[in-house]
N, C-alpha and C positions, 0 to 999 in steps of 0.2 A: 291790700293786706299782704304783709310779709311774714313768711313762715320761718321760724328759727328752730332748728333741731336742738333738743336738749343734749343729744348724744353727738359728740364731735367725731371727726374721722379717726382720731387717735384712739377713741374708745369704741370703735366699730364692733370689736369682738364682744363687747358687753352691751350691745344695743338693747337686749332684753334683760331686765333687772330682776333678780331672784328675790323672793321674800316668802319665808315660811312655807317651804315646799315648792316655792317658785324657783324654777331652774334658770340658770344663765345659759342661753343657747342662741342659735341663729334664727333669723326670720323664717328659714325654710322649715322649721319645726313648729310653727305656730299651730295652736290647737284649733278645734272646730268652732268653738264659741268665742265671740269677740264682743267685749263690753267696753264702751267708751265713757269716760268720766270727764265732763267739762266743768270748769270752775272759774269763779271770779272772787275778788275780795276787795274791801275798802273802796267801793265805787264812789261813795260819798256824793250822791245826788248828781253825778255828772251824766247828764242826758245827751248833751250835744258834743260833737267833736271839739277838740281844742282848736283855736284859730290857727291858720296857716303860718302866722308869724310868731307863734308861741315859742319862747326861748328853749323850753325843755321838751315839749311834746307836740311839735307842729303838725296840725291836721291829723291827730291821732285820737282814737276812741270814738265814742258815740254809740248810743243804744241801738239805733237803726242798723248800723253796720254790724254790730254784734249779733243782732237778730238774724240778719242775712247769713252770717257765718255759721251760727248755730244751726240754722235750717239746712244749710249745705251739708254739714256734718251729719245731721240726723237723716238726711236723704241717703248719704253714703252708708251709714250704719244706724238703723232704727233702734238698736239696742244701746241707747245713749241716755245718760242721766246728767242733769245740770244742777250745780250747787253753788252756794255763796257762803263765804266765811265771815260775814258780818260787816258792820259799819256801812250799811246801805244809805243811811241818812247823813245830812249835814255836809255842806261844802259849796253849794251854789244857791242862787236865789230861788230855785225851784222848791227847795226844802223850806225856805223862809216863807214863801207864799202858800204852799200847799201842804206842808207838814208831813210829807212822806206819802201822801196819796198817789202822786204821780209815779214815784219809784215803785211802789207795790203793784200798781196797775200795769206798769210796763214789764216788771218781772213776771207777773202773771201771764201777760201776753206772750212772753218768751218761753212760758211753760217751765219755769224753774221747778225743780222737784222739792228742794228744801234749802233753808238758810239757817245758820246759827245767828246769835245776837251779839252785836258789838257794843262797846261802851257808848258810841255816838248815837246808837239807836234809842237811847234814853234821853236825847237832848231836848225833846218836847215833853219829857216826863213819862212815867209809866202809863198815865192816862192818855197822853198823846200817842203812844205806841198802840195802845188798845183801840183808839179811834180809827187807826189805819188797818186794823186786822181784817175788816170786811172786804178789803180790796186785795188781800193776799190769798190766792188759790193754792199756794205752796205751803209746805209744813214749816213751822218755826221749831227748831230743835235746840234744846239746851239742857244738859243733864246736871250741871253744877250751879245753875241759878234756880233756887227754890222760890217759886212764885205763889206758894200755897196761901199766903196771907195778903195777897195783892189782887188787884182787879184782873191781872193777867192769868190768874189761876184757871187751868183748863184750856188755855190757848197755846201752850207750849208743851211739846213732848220731849222726853229725855232721849228717845231714839226712834228710828223708823226703819222698817225693813221693806225691801223691794224685790220682787221676783222678776228677773229680766232674762228671757230666753232660757229658763230652767236654772239660772244661777241666782242664788239668794244673797242679797247684798244688805248688810246692816250698817246704818249710819247713826252716829251719836254726836252731840254737840258740846263744846266747852267754851266758857266765857272767861274773860279776864276779871280780876278783882276790881270792883267798882269803887270802893272806898279810896279816895285820893284822886280818882279820875272823874268821877261824876258826883255832883252835889246830892247829898242824902235825900233831899226833898224831891228829887227827880225819880230815884229808883225806890224810894220809900222802904217797904218792908221786904224787899227782895233779899234773900239770903244767899251769900256766896259760899259754896262748898269747895273743899280742896279738890282741884281738878285731877291731880294724879290718882287720888283714891277713887274718885268717881269714874275715871277712865278704866281702871282695873275692873271695877264692878260692871260697867257697861260692856266692855269687850268680852267679859266672861259670859254675860247674859246672851250677847249676840252670837258668840261662837258655840257655846255649850247648850244653852237653852233654846235659842232660836235656830241653831244649826246653820249659821251663815257661812257661805263660801268665801266671802270677801267682807272685811270690816274696815270702815272708813270713819275718820274723825274730822268733823268740821270745827276747827279751832280758831278762837280769837284771842289766844294767849300771847302771840308774838313768836317770831321765829327763833331768836337767840339773844341772850343778854350777857353782859359781863358779870352781872351779879348772879351768882349761882342759886341764891335764895328765891329768885323770881321764877315762877313756873313758865316754861317755854317749850316750844314744839320739839326742839332737838333733844331735850331731856325726856320729854314725854315719850318719844319714840323709843328711847333706850330703856325706859321703865316698864313698857308694856309687853304683853305676850302674844296677843292675837290681832292687833291693829296692823293693817297692811298699808294704809295710806293716810297721811295727815294733810288735810287741805287747810293752810294757815292764813292768818290775817293779822291786822293791827299794826305791825311794824313796817308796812309798805315795802317789803323786801322783794326786789327783783332778782329772782334766781334764774340763772342761765340754764340750769338743768335741775331736776329733782335731787335733793340731798338724800343720800342713802345712809341710813343709820342701822345699827344692829340692836335687836331687842333682847329681852331676857332669855329667849329660847335660842339665841344665836342666829336668828333669821333676820332678813333685811326688811326695813320699813322705808317707804318713800315719804319724804317731807317736801311739800311744794308750796310756793306762794308766788303770785304773779303781779307784785307791785301794788298798783292802786289806780283809781279813777277810770277803770274800764279800758285801760290802754291795751292790756293783754288778756287773752283768753287761754286758760290752762287746759291742756288736753292730756289725759293719761289713758292709754289703751291697754286693757287686760285681755289676755288670751288664755282660754281654758281648754285643756285637752280632755280626753274621755275619762280620765281619772281625777279630774278637777285640779290637776297640777297646773300652776299658773305662771305666766310670764307677763311683764309689763314694759311698756315703751312710752316715752313722753315726748311731746312736741309743744312748744310755746308759740302761740300765734299772736303777732302784733296787729292790733286793729287800727 
């Protein structure tokens, strides 16, 4: 496993990224509380490592290796959460044969805390997704897919909160518009709601009503598009007020470091995405001082 620092030597002075009361400072000022966020996206049923002679990703990836890596990090810092940004399904014969059962079982064994829903997670239809839910011990989170008139009603939450070492963390999910990507007969009566509007509602609830110290979005909107009319993570970051981290998916974007955007309050928001197929594991470390002022640091780990 090769570790790649998001922060280059030239940016050493900004090794800790400020966001909404988050201060830019050096590692010597790290707070007493340390929360680690691990994340994947667009794994697409890749269970095994790529072959050693693969042209693009030789001997990379694999769930067993990821499990070992995740456990090592949890041993280092027990205050760790693990998330996925969708498109768990579709991409290898494992999905064709088992319909997502293996993917959910393995994610459960890795003790994922939550995932949002990607467009390919509907590839066996909404009934096929429901059939795999008994194998998922993690939460499925999506705030802008309204499942109230479908069989998935009650199986998906708009958001989830976690209390980790006295730090309250709120997580909400957003999905891409299904029309044009997924056949109507697969997602049936699932209603797509405007993700920008829903994000503002979710982050307000998490920050003001739930009193969260850290707000995270699991997004399957896509990192960035030339068409400004398409909802995207970079624009989402700039339109929000309280979201601190956007964990993205869909566009299979390999970011060398988290993209830092400025929100409506003039505070920084981290936007990150770690490619696809389980090749990388994203890691963001948040440090909280006694006043809950926070700094963040990122490392990308190639599996």
